C-alpha positions in Angstrom: -234.7 -52.2 165.0 -231.0 -52.5 165.7 -228.8 -49.4 165.7 -225.4 -49.1 164.0 -222.9 -51.1 166.1 -225.6 -53.4 167.6 -225.4 -57.1 167.1 -227.5 -58.0 164.0 -227.3 -54.5 162.5 -225.5 -55.7 159.3 -228.0 -58.4 158.8 -230.9 -56.0 159.4 -229.4 -53.6 156.8 -229.0 -56.4 154.2 -232.6 -57.5 154.7 -233.9 -53.9 154.6 -232.1 -53.4 151.2 -233.6 -56.6 149.8 -237.1 -55.7 151.0 -236.9 -52.2 149.5 -235.7 -53.5 146.2 -238.5 -56.1 146.1 -241.1 -53.3 146.9 -239.7 -51.1 144.1 -240.0 -54.1 141.6 -243.6 -54.7 142.8 -244.5 -51.1 142.4 -242.9 -51.0 139.0 -245.0 -54.1 137.9 -248.2 -52.6 139.3 -247.7 -49.2 137.7 -246.5 -50.8 134.5 -249.8 -52.8 134.3 -251.9 -49.7 135.0 -250.0 -47.0 133.2 -247.0 -46.2 131.0 -244.2 -46.8 133.4 -241.2 -48.4 131.9 -238.7 -48.5 134.8 -238.4 -47.5 138.4 -235.0 -47.1 140.1 -234.2 -46.4 143.7 -231.0 -44.4 144.0 -230.1 -43.4 147.5 -233.2 -41.7 148.7 -234.6 -40.9 145.3 -237.1 -42.9 143.3 -236.6 -42.4 139.6 -239.6 -43.1 137.3 -239.1 -43.6 133.6 -242.2 -43.8 131.5 -242.5 -45.3 128.0 -242.7 -42.3 125.6 -246.2 -41.5 124.4 -247.6 -38.1 123.5 -250.2 -37.8 126.3 -251.3 -39.5 129.5 -255.0 -40.7 129.2 -257.5 -39.6 131.8 -258.0 -43.2 132.9 -254.2 -43.6 133.3 -254.0 -40.4 135.2 -256.9 -41.4 137.5 -255.3 -44.9 138.1 -252.0 -43.3 139.0 -253.6 -40.8 141.4 -255.3 -43.8 143.2 -252.1 -45.8 143.3 -249.7 -43.1 144.4 -249.8 -39.9 146.6 -249.0 -37.6 143.6 -251.4 -35.0 142.3 -252.4 -34.4 138.7 -249.8 -31.8 138.0 -247.0 -34.0 139.5 -248.1 -37.0 137.4 -248.3 -34.9 134.2 -244.8 -33.5 134.9 -243.5 -37.0 135.5 -245.1 -38.2 132.3 -243.3 -35.6 130.1 -240.0 -37.1 131.1 -238.1 -38.6 134.0 -239.5 -37.8 137.4 -237.5 -38.0 140.5 -239.1 -38.4 143.9 -237.0 -37.4 146.9 
């Protein structure tokens, strides 16, 4: 991995940014197919998750999200009530 000032660092940063954006879109699609996720956004070092509004997260959706992410039940329920920001 090149460091700032090294030859190729700018290209590395550009590729890193594209790879990260692609990973966020793939995660958005995966979570959207398994749960109520409407939109994911990467802002600096925060991942912002916006769900479709629905009154309650089903037990199956909760179980699927726990398997697909590193979040616990309480964090997922908190996220589901509104926008959840991951730092």
